[in-house]
C-alpha positions in Angstrom: -71.4 -108.4 -111.0 -68.8 -106.1 -112.7 -70.2 -102.5 -113.3 -73.5 -103.5 -111.6 -75.6 -101.0 -109.6 -79.0 -101.4 -107.9 -81.9 -99.1 -108.5 -83.5 -100.1 -105.1 -80.5 -101.1 -103.0 -82.6 -101.0 -99.8 -84.3 -104.2 -101.0 -81.1 -106.1 -100.6 -81.7 -106.1 -96.8 -84.1 -108.9 -97.6 -81.1 -111.2 -98.2 -81.0 -111.6 -94.5 -83.8 -114.1 -95.0 -81.4 -116.6 -96.7 -79.3 -117.4 -93.6 -82.4 -117.2 -91.4 -84.2 -119.8 -93.5 -81.1 -122.0 -93.6 -80.7 -121.8 -89.8 -84.4 -122.6 -89.2 -84.1 -125.7 -91.4 -81.0 -127.0 -89.5 -82.7 -126.3 -86.1 -85.9 -128.1 -87.2 -83.9 -131.1 -88.5 -82.1 -131.5 -85.2 -85.3 -131.3 -83.2 -87.2 -133.7 -85.4 -88.3 -137.0 -83.7 -88.1 -140.4 -85.4 -91.3 -141.7 -87.0 -90.6 -145.1 -85.5 -89.0 -145.6 -82.1 -87.3 -148.8 -81.3 -85.0 -149.9 -78.4 -82.4 -151.5 -80.6 -81.4 -150.5 -84.2 -78.9 -153.4 -84.7 -81.4 -154.8 -87.2 -80.6 -151.9 -89.6 -76.8 -152.3 -89.4 -75.3 -152.2 -92.9 -78.4 -150.7 -94.5 -77.4 -147.8 -96.9 -79.3 -144.6 -97.2 -81.1 -144.1 -100.5 -80.3 -141.2 -102.8 -83.6 -139.6 -101.9 -82.9 -139.8 -98.2 -79.5 -138.2 -98.7 -81.0 -135.4 -100.8 -83.9 -134.7 -98.5 -82.6 -131.1 -98.0 -82.8 -130.4 -101.8 -86.4 -129.0 -102.0 -85.8 -126.6 -99.1 -82.5 -125.5 -100.6 -84.3 -124.7 -103.9 -86.8 -122.6 -102.0 -84.0 -120.6 -100.3 -82.4 -120.0 -103.7 -85.7 -118.8 -105.1 -86.1 -116.4 -102.2 -82.6 -115.0 -102.6 -82.9 -114.6 -106.4 -86.3 -112.9 -105.9 -84.8 -110.4 -103.4 -82.0 -109.5 -105.8 -84.5 -109.1 -108.7 -86.6 -106.8 -106.4 -83.5 -104.6 -105.9 -83.5 -104.1 -109.7 -79.8 -104.7 -110.7 -78.6 -102.6 -113.6 -75.4 -102.8 -115.7 -73.7 -99.4 -116.1 -71.9 -98.6 -119.4 -70.0 -95.4 -119.2 -67.3 -93.5 -121.1 -65.7 -90.1 -120.8 -64.1 -87.7 -123.2 -61.3 -85.6 -121.9 -59.8 -82.4 -123.4 -56.6 -81.1 -121.7 -55.4 -77.6 -122.2 -51.7 -78.3 -121.9 -49.0 -76.0 -120.5 -45.4 -76.0 -121.8 -42.9 -75.0 -119.1 -39.1 -74.5 -119.5 -37.0 -74.2 -116.4 -33.8 -72.1 -116.8 -31.4 -72.9 -114.0 -28.2 -71.1 -112.9 -25.1 -73.3 -112.6 -22.6 -70.6 -111.7 -20.1 -71.3 -108.9 -22.0 -69.2 -106.4 -24.8 -71.8 -106.5 -22.6 -73.9 -104.3 -23.1 -71.5 -101.4 -24.3 -73.3 -98.3 -26.9 -70.8 -97.0 -29.3 -73.5 -98.3 -28.9 -77.1 -97.2 -26.9 -78.8 -98.5 -26.3 -75.9 -101.0 -28.3 -73.7 -103.3 -28.0 -75.9 -106.3 -28.9 -79.2 -104.6 -31.9 -77.5 -102.9 -33.1 -76.0 -106.3 -32.7 -79.4 -108.0 -34.7 -81.2 -105.3 -37.6 -78.6 -105.3 -37.6 -78.6 -109.1 -37.9 -82.4 -109.3 -40.9 -82.3 -106.9 -42.5 -79.6 -109.1 -42.0 -81.7 -112.2 -43.6 -84.8 -110.6 -46.7 -82.7 -109.9 -47.2 -81.6 -113.6 -48.5 -84.9 -115.0 -50.1 -83.5 -118.2 -47.6 -80.8 -119.2 -44.6 -80.8 -121.5 -41.4 -79.6 -119.7 -37.9 -78.7 -120.6 -34.6 -77.7 -119.0 -32.1 -75.0 -119.9 -28.9 -74.4 -117.9 -26.7 -71.4 -117.9 -23.6 -69.8 -116.2 -21.2 -67.8 -118.4 -22.9 -69.4 -121.4 -26.2 -71.3 -121.9 -27.4 -74.5 -123.5 -30.5 -76.8 -123.6 -30.2 -79.8 -121.2 -33.6 -81.3 -122.0 -36.0 -80.1 -124.8 -39.7 -80.0 -124.2 -40.9 -83.5 -123.3 -43.6 -85.4 -121.6 -41.1 -88.0 -120.3 -40.7 -86.5 -116.9 -38.4 -89.3 -115.7 -35.8 -88.2 -118.2 -36.1 -84.6 -117.0 -35.8 -85.6 -113.3 -32.7 -87.7 -114.1 -31.0 -84.8 -115.9 -31.9 -82.5 -113.0 -30.1 -84.9 -110.7 -27.0 -84.9 -112.8 -26.5 -81.1 -112.9 -23.2 -79.9 -111.5 -21.7 -76.4 -111.0 -18.5 -75.9 -112.9 -19.5 -77.9 -116.0 -19.4 -74.7 -118.1 -17.6 -71.3 -118.1 -18.4 -69.5 -114.9 -20.4 -66.3 -114.7 -24.1 -65.3 -114.9 -25.5 -64.8 -118.4 -29.1 -64.1 -117.6 -29.9 -62.8 -121.1 -28.4 -65.9 -122.8 -30.1 -68.3 -120.5 -33.5 -66.6 -121.1 -33.0 -66.4 -124.8 -32.1 -70.1 -125.0 -35.3 -71.0 -123.1 -37.3 -68.8 -125.4 -35.9 -70.5 -128.4 -37.1 -73.8 -127.0 -40.7 -72.8 -126.3 -41.5 -70.0 -128.8 -42.9 -72.3 -131.5 -45.0 -74.3 -129.1 -48.8 -74.5 -129.8 -49.7 -74.9 -126.2 -52.3 -72.5 -124.8 -49.9 -71.4 -122.1 -46.1 -71.0 -122.4 -44.1 -70.4 -119.2 -40.4 -70.0 -118.4 -39.1 -70.3 -114.8 -35.7 -68.6 -114.5 -33.8 -69.4 -111.3 -30.6 -67.5 -110.4 -28.5 -66.3 -107.4 -26.4 -63.6 -109.0 -26.0 -60.5 -111.1 -25.8 -60.5 -114.9 -22.1 -60.3 -115.8 -21.7 -62.4 -118.9 -23.4 -63.2 -122.3 -24.1 -61.4 -125.5 -27.9 -60.7 -125.0 -29.3 -58.1 -122.8 -31.7 -59.6 -120.2 -34.4 -56.9 -120.7 -34.3 -57.4 -124.4 -34.7 -61.1 -124.0 -37.7 -60.5 -121.7 -39.3 -58.3 -124.3 -38.8 -61.1 -126.9 -40.5 -63.5 -124.5 -43.5 -61.1 -124.3 -43.7 -60.9 -128.1 -44.2 -64.7 -128.1 -46.8 -64.5 -125.4 -44.5 -66.3 -122.9 -45.0 -65.7 -119.2 -41.8 -65.4 -117.2 -41.3 -66.2 -113.5 -38.0 -65.2 -112.1 -36.6 -66.5 -108.8 -33.8 -65.0 -106.8 -32.1 -67.6 -104.6 -29.9 -66.6 -101.6 -30.1 -65.6 -98.0 -29.7 -62.0 -96.7 -26.3 -60.8 -95.9 -23.3 -63.2 -96.4 -23.2 -66.8 -97.4 -20.4 -69.5 -97.0 -19.0 -70.6 -100.4 -16.5 -73.5 -100.6 -13.3 -72.6 -102.5 -10.0 -74.4 -103.0 -6.6 -72.9 -102.5 -3.5 -73.4 -104.7 -2.8 -76.7 -102.9 -6.3 -78.1 -103.6 -7.4 -77.7 -100.0 -11.1 -76.9 -99.4 -12.1 -74.1 -97.2 -15.0 -71.7 -96.9 -15.2 -68.0 -97.6 -18.1 -65.8 -96.7 -19.2 -63.7 -99.6 -21.9 -61.0 -100.0 -25.2 -62.2 -101.4 -25.7 -60.1 -104.5 -28.9 -60.6 -106.5 -30.1 -58.0 -108.9 -33.6 -58.1 -107.7 -34.6 -54.9 -109.6 -33.5 -56.4 -112.9 -35.2 -59.8 -112.2 -38.5 -58.0 -111.2 -38.4 -55.9 -114.4 -37.7 -58.9 -116.6 -40.7 -60.8 -115.1 -43.1 -57.8 -115.2 -42.1 -57.2 -118.9 -44.2 -60.4 -119.7 -47.9 -60.9 -119.4 -48.7 -61.6 -115.7 -45.0 -62.5 -114.9 -43.8 -62.3 -111.3 -40.5 -62.1 -109.4 -40.0 -64.2 -106.2 -37.2 -64.2 -103.6 -36.2 -67.4 -101.8 -34.0 -67.0 -98.7 -34.1 -70.7 -97.7 -35.2 -74.0 -99.1 -38.7 -73.9 -97.6 -39.3 -70.5 -99.2 -38.1 -71.9 -102.5 -40.5 -74.8 -102.2 -43.4 -72.4 -101.4 -42.6 -70.4 -104.5 -42.8 -73.4 -106.7 -46.1 -74.3 -105.0 -47.4 -70.9 -105.8 -46.4 -71.2 -109.5 -47.9 -74.7 -109.5 -51.3 -73.2 -108.3 -51.2 -70.3 -110.8 -50.4 -72.6 -113.8 -53.1 -75.3 -113.6 -54.0 -77.2 -116.7 -57.7 -76.9 -117.8 -59.4 -80.2 -118.2 -62.8 -80.5 -119.8 -64.5 -83.9 -119.1 -67.7 -85.0 -120.7 -69.1 -88.2 -119.3 -71.7 -90.5 -120.8 -73.6 -93.2 -118.9 -76.1 -95.8 -120.0 -77.9 -98.3 -117.8 -79.5 -101.6 -118.7 -81.9 -103.6 -116.5 -80.4 -107.0 -115.4 -83.2 -108.2 -113.2 -84.7 -110.7 -115.7 -82.0 -113.4 -115.1 -82.7 -113.2 -111.4 -86.4 -113.6 -111.9 -85.8 -116.6 -114.1 -83.6 -118.1 -111.4 -86.4 -117.6 -108.8 -89.1 -119.1 -111.0 -87.0 -122.1 -112.1 -86.0 -122.8 -108.5 -89.6 -122.8 -107.4 -90.6 -125.1 -110.3 -87.7 -127.4 -109.5 -88.8 -127.5 -105.9 -92.3 -128.5 -106.8 -91.2 -131.2 -109.2 -88.8 -132.7 -106.6 -91.1 -132.3 -103.6 -94.3 -133.6 -105.3 -92.7 -135.9 -107.8 -89.5 -137.8 -107.1 -89.5 -137.2 -103.3 -93.3 -137.5 -102.8 -94.0 -139.3 -99.5 
């Protein structure tokens, strides 16, 4: 019955006749009176029932089978053969993530970097058909993961990111340029860079606005995200004895620069996240704006499968007639 549909499914209600007929037979059998009544049946001790006596229910069972098969044939079963062709308009996305020391500020829980990693991993999990890559930057920039469809590798690398693994600082231009270099030759219909930072450009050899103009030349859309609460944020620091304590520092994000960078590209946008929930909402907005286009063409073909059921019904009726009026004729 795999891939079977019914043209007249309402006819299957007739299958209720099968248990009704079986129940009626059992009720009639129990109510049946003996043809010969006798006060003592000891005379028949040890007499074995004949095969015909043991199979006296067979003609009726064949009739029930015929009724059931006829009902199924009336419902007109059909096998469904289908296939579909799918065309996916892929989107290539590179995330450029700031790993400067200020990303350890704990105005996000547990801190900015861990919150960004968790939200980015959820974003990656939701992009099943897209190639994605990861660039990290602080005072310098390098590619952590090139464009790939192996999202598990990307998520694993996201989880391993640590602040302090490279020279400190914030090189926005170098980070963006490295991301551009990874995606510029892509043949995807849509190319996107998501740049996440919490600071002010103070390192690097490439001007951030020049890098944004290069992104626009390659038809790359840029989303910039400023991460940090308003006012001051506690940042863990160690003194000369290695003891950890917290220092409140001013949250400085060059929002004007980040907005100008994003708007230099086609339909780019700047977002500001002041807490983890706001950051998650921003990634949700980007996810909705960057949906892959999927064209699906489906083909279906049906084939009538009622003939076998009609044959079962006819053969069951013929078998009943042969058994009832032949071998079991009384």
